[in-house]
Backbone as numpy.savetxt, mean C-alpha at the origin, in Angstrom:
# Nx Ny Nz CAx CAy CAz Cx Cy Cz
12.94 -7.92 13.40 13.81 -7.18 12.49 13.58 -5.69 12.71
14.63 -4.91 12.96 14.47 -3.47 13.16 14.14 -2.77 11.85
13.47 -1.66 11.96 13.12 -0.87 10.78 14.34 -0.08 10.33
14.64 -0.17 9.07 15.77 0.53 8.49 15.31 1.93 8.08
15.96 2.99 8.56 15.56 4.35 8.19 15.57 4.61 6.69
16.45 3.94 5.95 16.47 4.15 4.50 15.22 3.58 3.85
14.62 2.56 4.47 13.36 2.04 3.95 12.27 3.09 4.06
12.22 3.78 5.18 11.22 4.83 5.38 11.44 5.95 4.37
12.67 6.35 4.19 12.98 7.42 3.24 12.60 7.02 1.83
12.90 5.79 1.44 12.57 5.37 0.08 11.06 5.21 -0.11
10.33 4.89 0.96 8.87 4.86 0.87 8.32 6.25 0.64
8.84 7.22 1.35 8.38 8.60 1.20 8.65 9.13 -0.19
9.74 8.69 -0.79 10.06 9.17 -2.14 9.37 8.33 -3.21
8.68 7.27 -2.81 7.90 6.48 -3.76 8.70 5.49 -4.58
9.79 4.99 -4.05 10.60 4.02 -4.79 9.86 2.68 -4.86
9.53 2.28 -6.07 8.73 1.08 -6.30 9.42 -0.17 -5.76
10.74 -0.21 -5.81 11.44 -1.39 -5.31 11.27 -1.57 -3.81
10.92 -0.52 -3.11 10.63 -0.60 -1.68 9.15 -0.79 -1.44
8.33 -0.11 -2.22 6.88 -0.12 -2.02 6.28 -1.50 -2.27
6.63 -2.14 -3.37 6.00 -3.42 -3.75 6.19 -4.51 -2.69
7.41 -4.74 -2.18 7.54 -5.79 -1.15 6.74 -5.48 0.12
6.65 -4.21 0.49 5.90 -3.86 1.70 4.41 -4.07 1.49
3.88 -3.66 0.35 2.46 -3.87 0.06 2.17 -5.37 -0.07
3.09 -6.13 -0.63 2.93 -7.58 -0.72 2.83 -8.20 0.67
3.69 -7.77 1.57 3.65 -8.27 2.95 2.33 -7.92 3.62
1.85 -6.70 3.37 0.57 -6.28 3.96 -0.59 -7.10 3.40
-0.56 -7.38 2.09 -1.61 -8.20 1.49 -1.57 -9.62 2.03
-0.38 -10.15 2.19 -0.24 -11.51 2.73 -0.74 -11.58 4.17
-0.45 -10.55 4.94 -0.94 -10.50 6.32 -2.46 -10.36 6.34
-3.00 -9.54 5.47 -4.46 -9.32 5.43 -5.20 -10.61 5.11
-4.64 -11.40 4.19 -5.30 -12.65 3.78 -4.83 -13.84 4.62
-3.93 -13.58 5.55 -3.33 -14.63 6.38 -2.69 -15.73 5.53
-2.08 -15.28 4.42 -1.34 -16.19 3.55 -2.16 -16.91 2.49
-3.48 -16.82 2.57 -4.30 -17.48 1.54 -4.17 -16.73 0.23
-4.09 -17.46 -0.87 -3.91 -16.85 -2.18 -2.44 -16.68 -2.54
-1.56 -17.16 -1.69 -0.12 -17.09 -1.93 0.44 -18.51 -1.98
1.39 -18.71 -2.87 2.19 -19.94 -2.89 3.58 -19.52 -2.48
3.94 -19.82 -1.25 5.19 -19.28 -0.69 5.01 -17.78 -0.53
5.85 -17.01 -1.21 5.72 -15.55 -1.19 5.13 -15.00 -2.48
4.68 -15.89 -3.38 4.14 -15.47 -4.67 2.61 -15.39 -4.61
2.04 -14.21 -4.89 0.59 -14.09 -4.89 -0.02 -14.65 -6.17
-1.30 -15.06 -6.09 -1.99 -15.46 -7.31 -2.28 -14.20 -8.13
-2.86 -14.36 -9.32 -3.07 -13.23 -10.23 -3.97 -12.15 -9.64
-5.02 -12.54 -8.92 -5.95 -11.56 -8.37 -5.27 -10.70 -7.30
-4.55 -11.34 -6.40 -3.87 -10.60 -5.34 -2.72 -9.79 -5.93
-2.06 -10.30 -6.96 -1.00 -9.55 -7.63 -1.55 -8.26 -8.23
-2.77 -8.31 -8.75 -3.39 -7.09 -9.30 -3.65 -6.07 -8.19
-4.09 -6.54 -7.03 -4.30 -5.65 -5.88 -2.97 -5.03 -5.47
-1.93 -5.84 -5.41 -0.61 -5.34 -5.02 -0.13 -4.28 -6.01
-0.36 -4.51 -7.30 0.08 -3.55 -8.32 -0.65 -2.22 -8.17
-1.97 -2.26 -8.00 -2.73 -1.00 -7.90 -2.41 -0.26 -6.61
-2.33 -0.98 -5.50 -2.03 -0.34 -4.22 -0.60 0.21 -4.21
0.33 -0.52 -4.81 1.72 -0.05 -4.87 1.85 1.20 -5.72
1.13 1.23 -6.83 1.18 2.41 -7.70 0.63 3.64 -6.96
-0.44 3.45 -6.23 -1.04 4.55 -5.48 -0.11 5.05 -4.38
0.51 4.11 -3.65 1.42 4.48 -2.58 2.69 5.12 -3.14
3.21 4.60 -4.25 4.42 5.16 -4.86 4.16 6.57 -5.39
2.95 6.83 -5.85 2.62 8.15 -6.38 2.56 9.21 -5.29
2.23 8.79 -4.06 2.14 9.75 -2.95 2.59 9.08 -1.67
3.88 8.86 -1.56 4.43 8.16 -0.40 4.31 8.91 0.91
4.23 10.23 0.85 4.14 11.02 2.08 2.72 11.10 2.61
1.73 10.85 1.75 0.33 10.95 2.19 -0.12 12.38 2.36
0.57 13.32 1.72 0.21 14.73 1.83 -0.41 15.23 0.54
-1.31 16.15 0.67 -1.94 16.80 -0.47 -1.50 18.26 -0.46
-1.18 18.81 -1.60 -0.79 20.22 -1.69 -1.91 21.01 -2.34
-2.07 22.24 -1.88 -3.08 23.12 -2.44 -2.52 24.53 -2.48
-2.80 25.24 -3.55 -2.32 26.61 -3.67 -3.50 27.53 -3.90
-3.58 28.55 -3.08 -4.61 29.58 -3.21 -3.88 30.91 -3.34
-4.05 31.55 -4.47 -3.31 32.78 -4.79 -1.81 32.51 -4.64
-1.14 33.22 -3.75 0.30 33.04 -3.57 0.65 32.12 -2.40
-0.36 31.60 -1.74 -0.12 30.78 -0.56 -0.29 29.31 -0.92
0.75 28.53 -0.65 0.68 27.09 -0.88 0.80 26.38 0.46
-0.04 25.39 0.67 0.02 24.65 1.92 -0.20 23.17 1.65
0.24 22.36 2.61 0.08 20.91 2.51 -0.73 20.44 3.70
-1.53 19.42 3.46 -2.29 18.83 4.55 -2.32 17.32 4.36
-2.52 16.64 5.47 -2.53 15.19 5.46 -3.85 14.68 4.91
-3.78 13.63 4.12 -4.99 12.98 3.65 -5.59 12.18 4.81
-6.81 11.70 4.66 -7.49 11.01 5.75 -6.64 9.89 6.34
-6.01 9.11 5.50 -5.09 8.09 5.98 -3.97 7.99 4.96
-2.81 7.60 5.41 -1.70 7.55 4.49 -1.76 6.32 3.58
-2.36 5.25 4.06 -2.52 4.07 3.20 -3.69 3.25 3.68
-4.43 2.75 2.74 -5.52 1.83 3.02 -5.92 1.18 1.72
-6.59 0.07 1.81 -7.06 -0.61 0.61 -8.27 0.13 0.07
-8.36 0.26 -1.26 -9.57 0.83 -1.86 -10.67 -0.22 -1.74
-11.90 0.18 -2.00 -13.01 -0.76 -1.91 -12.82 -1.93 -2.88
-12.41 -1.64 -4.10 -12.21 -2.72 -5.09 -11.11 -3.68 -4.64
-10.02 -3.13 -4.11 -8.93 -3.98 -3.62 -9.40 -4.83 -2.45
-10.15 -4.22 -1.57 -10.63 -4.95 -0.39 -11.60 -6.06 -0.77
-12.41 -5.85 -1.78 -13.33 -6.90 -2.24 -12.54 -8.11 -2.70
-11.48 -7.89 -3.46 -10.64 -9.00 -3.92 -9.97 -9.68 -2.73
-9.34 -8.91 -1.86 -8.63 -9.49 -0.72 -9.57 -10.24 0.22
-10.78 -9.74 0.38 -11.73 -10.38 1.29 -12.13 -11.78 0.80
-11.98 -12.05 -0.50 -12.26 -13.40 -1.01 -11.29 -14.42 -0.43
-10.13 -13.96 -0.01 -9.10 -14.86 0.51 -8.91 -14.75 2.02
-9.49 -13.75 2.61 -9.28 -13.50 4.03 -10.02 -14.52 4.87
-9.36 -15.04 5.87 -9.98 -15.95 6.82 -10.60 -15.09 7.92
-11.89 -15.27 8.15 -12.57 -14.46 9.16 -13.06 -15.32 10.30
-13.10 -14.73 11.47 -13.62 -15.44 12.65 -15.12 -15.59 12.48
-15.64 -16.66 13.02 -17.08 -16.91 12.89 -17.77 -16.87 14.23
């Protein structure tokens, strides 16, 4: 499936209707489908999706702004998206790992 440019634009603007399905897909991929019934996550993974989606929707561009006196500048955060430690702990309970 090709990437739709409007999807990218809506992610940058933090539209929740775009962010939630993408974060859900990422969580499902991370856990390799464990913790999901069809496309529906269990309560624990749903909580991870909610927190990660809220964070991504709040700052879809991944930029931080800073103003010093009359000069304002923007810089990129370390990464534009990643799981927090708490989210990763929950997801790792469902992740299938190589042994």
